[in-house]
N, C-alpha and C positions, 0 to 999 in steps of 0.2 A: 155610711155605717162607719162608726171609730174603727181606727186601725188596732186600737186596744178595746178589749171587751171588759177589763177590769184593771184598774190602777189603783196603787197605792202610794201616796206621797207624804212621806216623813211622818208614819204614824208612829206614836209614843202612847204607852199606858205603865203607868205607876200603881203598885198597891202598897201603900207605906212607903219604906225604905227601898222596897224590891222595885227594879225597872223591869218589867215583863216583856216589853217591846221598845226597843231604842232605835227609832228612825227608821222603820222599815219603808223601803221604795221598791215597787215591784210593778211590773207592766205585762199583761197577760194578753197575748195576740188574739183577735178575733178568730174562732175557728179551731184554735190549739186545745190539746188535751194536756192539762198543766198539772204536774204533781208538785206539790209543796210538802218537802221533806224536813224531818228535824226529830231529834231525840225527845223523850218525855220532858215537858218542861221548858221547852224550847221557845214557846211563844206562838205557836200553830195556832192554836184554837183562839187565844186572845187576840191574835191578827185578824183572823176570819172574822170573829165576833164583832169587831170595831168595823171592818170592812163590809158588812152587811146591815149595819144597823142595830145590832143586838147589845152592842157595849160603846159608850161614847168615848171617843179618844181624848187623852189629854192634849194632844197636838196631831197635826197632819189631817189629811183628806184622803177621801176614797171615792172612786168613780166608777159607775156601772154604765157601759156604752155611753159615756160622756156625761151622765147625770151624777151630780154630787150627791152621795147617799145620805148625808146629813142636811144639805140645803134643799136638796128635792127628794125627799124620801119617797115619795108616791111614784114620781117617774121613774126611779132607781127600781123600786120593788115590783114595779109591774112587769120589770124584764128579767126579774131575778126569782131563781128558785133555791132554797136553803136547806140543807140538812144538817143542823147543829150536832155537835158533841152533845152526848147524853140527853138527846132530844126530848123536851118536854112537851106533851100534848095532852089534848082534851080525852084523857084515856078512859073515861066513863062511856064512852061511846064505841060502837061496833066500828070495824075499819070503813063500811059503806057510809054509815053516819058521820065519820070523822072526815072522810072525803067530800061529803055533800055540804057539811058545815064550812070545810075550806073554800070550798067554791063559791059558796053564798057570801063569805066574806069578801072575796075577790069580785063580787058583783056578775059572776057567770051565769049565762041563761041555765035554767033547770035541765032543759033537755041535753044542753051540751056536757053538764055536770055529770047526768046519769051515764052518758054514753062513754065518757071518758073514765069515770070512776069504775064502770064495770071492766071496761078493757084492762085497766091498770091491775085491778084486783086479780083478773084471770091470769094476766102474764106474769104477775110476780107470785102467784100460787098463793094468794089469799082469799080466793072466792069460797073455799070450801069453810072458812072461818067467818062466814058471815053473819052469825048470831052471837060472835064472841066478841066480849069487850077488849078492847085495847090494852087495858090493864091487865088482862090475863094472857097476853101475847108473849111468846118466847123472846129473848133479846134480839134475835135475828128477825123475827117477824116484825117487832116495832121498828128496826132499821128501815125494812122494806116499806112500812106504811108511811113513814116519815119521807122515803124516796118518793112515794106515790104523790104524796101532799105537795112536795116539791115541784114534780112534773105537771101537776093537773092542769094548770093554767097556760101552759105551753110557752116557758120562759125562753129567753135567749142566751141566758147564762145561768149555769149551774155551781153553786159553791158547797162542796160536800165536805164534812169533817169526818173523816175515818168511815167511809160508806161501806167498806167490806168486812168491818169487825163484827165478829159474832154472826157472821152469815155463812151458811152451809156452803159446800162448793158448787153444788147445782145452782142454787140461788144466785151466787157469785157470778157463774156464768151468764146467768140471764141477765143481770145487772149490766156486765160488761158488753152484752150485745145491745141493751137499751143505749147506755151511754155511746157506744160507736156509732150507732143511727143518729143520735142526738148531733154528734159532732160532724158526722157525714151530712146533715141537712143544713150545716152552717152555724150550729150552736157552739158553745165555748163551755169546757168543764174545768173547775178547779178542784182538785181534792187532796186533802192531807193524808199522810201516810207515813209510817215507818218500815214498811215492807217493801223491801227492793224488788222482789220478784214481781209485786203487782204493778209497781211503778214502771219497771224495766218494759213489762208486757203491753202496757196501754198508753204510756205518756209519749208526746211528741216533745214537750219542754218540761224542765224542771228546775226547781229552786232548792237550796238546802238552807234552812234556818236555825240558828243555834246561839244561844245566849241573847235572844232577842233582836238579832240582826241577820240580813240575809249576807250567807258568806259566799255563795256562787250561784249563778243563773244563767240559763242558755236554753238551747236545744238538747235532748238526752244526749246526743252524740258530742257535743261541745263540751258538756260537763264531764262526761265520763272518760272521753278520749279512748285511749287504748288500754284502760283498766276498768275493772268491775265496779259498777256504780256503788256497791257496797263499801269497796276500799275507799273511794272518794268521799262517801257519807261519814264513815269513822274518822278518817282525817280532819274532815271540817267541823266534826262534832266534838273534838278535842283528843281523839285517839283512844286507845284501849289502856284498860287500867292495869298496871303492872301488879301482878300479885305477890312477886318476891317471896318471902318465907311464908305469908299469910294462906291459911287454910292448907298448910302441909298435912294437916291431919286427915284431909279427903283422900283417901288411897283406894 
């Protein structure tokens, strides 16, 4: 097994004149719970989209357990489970139908699909919505069915973009338990977030991305040292905006 489950080397992406990602290098150790932090617009979603084959980079490469995502997409994606931002799904299906279709696309045996889909729907609290179309799910339910699709084939690496966004506290606790079990069995998780509390609770490693570049990376303790992680994050992201006399009318 590769020492690193996930590697980004020199990723670059431009949108017109704007450089959204400017030479991102990142190595995620196998078996780690890795948090990718950054303010809105930092390039997190763009970087992860390129890394998993959803967006073609202008330059650079990405590897999943040694497989080049763009030269060997089938080999990489067999080992990869992805929960994209603003996940787009075949939402005119029920949750069970969506999982069944996802499993069929991956060539999984029908019996295995049925068993795993039932377990995932039950554990994620979606079994009672069996006849409800995904288009009618709440935002949190869509996030959970997206995670179920990412887990269905038993990947070794999960790449999750804001997995706890819009998810209620009970469901969030269940998702945390699932991800801890996944990492405990030798899997690797990388997820993006800008919520410090979640990252500090879950992650063994973190990286801070701002202005399209990695500002700092390491174990959680290495990055935060003897200061709160939020303080490091704000510092690396450009610091607080000084109000001066602006908004003085707010009393």
